[in-house]
C-alpha positions as CSV (number, residue, x, y, z in Angstrom):
1,N,-16.7,-24.8,13.8
2,S,-12.9,-24.8,13.4
3,R,-10.4,-22.3,14.5
4,P,-7.8,-21.3,12.0
5,S,-5.2,-23.0,14.0
6,E,-7.1,-26.2,13.5
7,L,-7.1,-26.0,9.5
8,S,-4.9,-27.8,7.3
9,G,-2.7,-25.9,4.9
10,G,-4.6,-26.4,2.3
11,M,-7.8,-25.5,4.0
12,R,-6.3,-22.0,5.1
13,Q,-4.9,-20.8,1.3
14,R,-8.8,-21.8,0.2
15,V,-10.3,-19.6,3.1
16,N,-7.7,-17.0,1.9
17,I,-8.5,-16.9,-1.5
18,A,-12.6,-16.8,-0.5
19,M,-11.9,-14.0,2.3
20,A,-9.6,-12.3,-0.8
21,L,-12.1,-12.5,-3.7
22,M,-15.2,-11.6,-1.4
23,C,-14.7,-7.9,-2.3
24,D,-15.4,-8.2,-5.9
25,P,-11.7,-7.1,-6.5
26,Q,-10.6,-5.6,-10.5
27,L,-7.0,-7.2,-9.7
28,I,-6.2,-10.6,-7.9
29,L,-3.0,-10.9,-7.3
30,A,-1.8,-14.3,-6.6
31,D,1.4,-16.0,-5.7
32,E,1.4,-19.7,-5.1
33,P,-2.7,-20.1,-4.8
34,T,-2.1,-23.5,-5.5
35,N,0.7,-24.3,-2.7
36,D,-0.4,-27.2,-0.6
37,L,-3.2,-27.7,-2.2
38,D,-4.1,-31.5,-4.1
39,H,-3.9,-31.3,-8.0
40,I,-7.6,-31.5,-7.9
41,W,-8.3,-28.3,-5.5
42,A,-5.3,-26.8,-6.9
43,E,-7.2,-27.3,-10.8
44,Q,-10.6,-25.7,-9.2
45,I,-9.2,-23.0,-7.9
46,I,-7.0,-21.5,-10.5
47,E,-10.7,-21.8,-12.8
48,Y,-12.4,-20.5,-9.9
49,L,-9.4,-17.2,-10.3
50,E,-9.8,-17.4,-13.8
51,K,-13.7,-16.9,-13.9
52,E,-13.5,-14.4,-11.1
53,V,-11.2,-11.9,-13.3
54,Q,-13.7,-9.3,-13.8
55,P,-13.8,-8.2,-17.8
56,E,-11.6,-4.8,-17.0
57,G,-9.5,-6.7,-14.1
58,A,-6.2,-8.6,-14.6
59,L,-5.0,-12.1,-12.4
60,V,-1.6,-12.0,-11.9
61,L,-0.3,-15.5,-11.1
62,V,2.9,-16.2,-9.4
63,T,3.8,-20.4,-9.9
64,H,6.2,-23.0,-10.3
65,D,3.9,-24.8,-12.2
66,L,4.1,-24.2,-16.0
67,K,1.1,-26.7,-15.9
68,W,-0.7,-23.2,-14.6
69,A,1.6,-20.9,-16.5
70,E,0.7,-22.4,-20.2
71,R,-2.9,-20.8,-19.3
72,A,-2.0,-17.2,-19.0
73,K,-2.5,-14.9,-22.0
74,I,1.1,-13.0,-21.3
75,K,3.5,-15.2,-20.0
76,Y,6.9,-13.3,-17.9
77,K,9.9,-16.0,-16.3
78,M,12.5,-15.0,-14.2
79,E,15.6,-16.6,-14.4
80,E,18.7,-16.0,-12.2
81,G,17.2,-12.8,-10.6
82,C,16.3,-11.4,-14.1
83,I,12.2,-10.9,-16.1
84,Y,11.6,-12.1,-19.4
85,R,9.0,-12.3,-21.8
């Protein structure tokens, strides 16, 4: 029963993720989805995103947290404006 302006940053982040996944997308683009979340919620969000990726789909995750990056099948790293595989 809260307005978006009354929610915490983490709560808004979780609502946005839920809204994005309602359409059952084949491609999920997630830019820092764990930003503003504590470690417990962050883990749950990453697990949920991984679970929701369709077999023929993809999850593209941008993160500064190496813990999440290590879980990726394919990894790219950006340094000084250059992207490396």
